[in-house]
C-alpha positions in Angstrom: 10.2 -41.3 72.2 7.1 -39.4 71.3 5.8 -36.9 73.8 2.4 -37.6 75.3 -0.1 -34.8 75.6 -2.8 -33.9 78.2 -5.7 -31.7 77.2 -7.4 -29.5 79.7 -11.1 -29.0 79.7 -10.8 -25.8 77.5 -9.4 -27.6 74.5 -12.0 -28.3 71.8 -12.6 -32.0 71.0 -11.7 -31.4 67.3 -8.1 -30.8 68.2 -8.0 -34.1 70.1 -9.7 -36.0 67.3 -7.3 -34.7 64.7 -4.2 -35.4 66.8 -5.4 -39.0 67.4 -5.9 -39.4 63.7 -2.3 -38.5 63.3 -1.3 -41.1 65.9 -0.4 -38.6 68.7 -0.9 -40.0 72.2 -3.5 -37.7 73.8 -5.5 -37.9 77.0 -8.2 -35.4 78.0 -9.0 -34.2 81.5 -12.5 -35.4 80.9 -11.3 -38.9 80.1 -9.1 -38.9 83.1 -11.8 -37.7 85.5 -10.1 -34.4 86.3 -12.6 -32.1 84.7 -13.2 -30.3 88.0 -9.5 -30.1 89.2 -8.0 -26.8 90.0 -5.3 -25.5 87.6 -2.6 -26.4 90.1 -3.9 -30.0 90.6 -4.3 -30.4 86.8 -0.7 -29.4 86.2 0.4 -31.8 89.0 -1.6 -34.6 87.4 -0.2 -34.1 83.9 3.3 -34.0 85.4 2.7 -37.2 87.4 1.6 -38.9 84.2 4.5 -37.7 82.2 2.4 -35.6 79.8 2.7 -32.1 78.5 -0.4 -30.1 79.3 -2.0 -28.2 76.4 -4.3 -25.4 77.4 -6.2 -22.5 75.9 -6.9 -21.1 79.4 -4.9 -18.1 80.4 -5.4 -18.8 84.2 -3.6 -22.2 83.7 -0.9 -20.4 81.8 -0.5 -18.1 84.8 -0.1 -21.1 87.1 2.7 -22.5 84.9 4.5 -19.1 84.8 4.2 -18.8 88.6 5.8 -22.3 89.0 8.6 -21.3 86.6 9.4 -18.3 88.7 9.3 -20.2 92.0 11.3 -23.1 90.7 8.5 -25.7 91.3 9.0 -28.6 88.9 6.4 -29.4 86.2 6.5 -31.2 82.9 5.7 -28.4 80.4 2.7 -26.4 79.4 1.7 -25.4 75.8 -0.6 -22.5 75.5 -2.6 -21.3 72.5 -4.9 -18.3 72.7 -8.6 -19.2 72.1 -9.2 -16.7 69.3 -5.8 -16.0 67.8 -4.6 -19.5 67.1 -6.8 -21.6 64.8 -7.5 -25.3 65.3 -5.5 -26.4 62.3 -2.4 -24.5 63.6 -2.8 -26.1 67.0 -2.9 -29.6 65.5 0.1 -29.0 63.2 2.2 -27.5 66.0 1.2 -30.1 68.7 1.9 -33.0 66.3 5.4 -31.5 65.7 6.0 -31.1 69.4 4.9 -34.7 70.1 7.0 -36.2 67.4 10.2 -34.2 67.5 10.9 -33.0 71.0 12.3 -34.9 73.9 10.9 -35.1 77.5 14.0 -33.5 79.0 13.4 -30.4 77.0 10.0 -29.9 78.7 10.9 -29.7 82.3 9.5 -26.3 83.6 8.9 -25.1 80.0 6.1 -23.0 78.7 5.6 -22.9 75.0 3.3 -20.6 73.1 1.5 -21.5 69.8 1.9 -20.8 67.0 5.5 -22.1 67.0 8.0 -19.8 65.4 9.7 -21.5 62.5 
């Protein structure tokens, strides 16, 4: 089963467009009406929907790490720094994650892009 992705408001539309062109199932927070949600609520929403949350927001990353430490369950966060990880690298790595990884591998997981190969 391919993983489904959830893009927070800080993700550029170009990443979403390119992933959709590659047949990756992507939903944005804007499309879902969660643009104004807190980081905590956004992570809860993505988990509820069975989607891995992709962000370029370090505050949201901090929320995920806090949950890891406390044992609160969530369905994965992928983080890429705004300036250090280019759009093309994000698209390539996110496509690989969506196609090759299983949902069970993503419980309480935080992954940083670029992926190490």
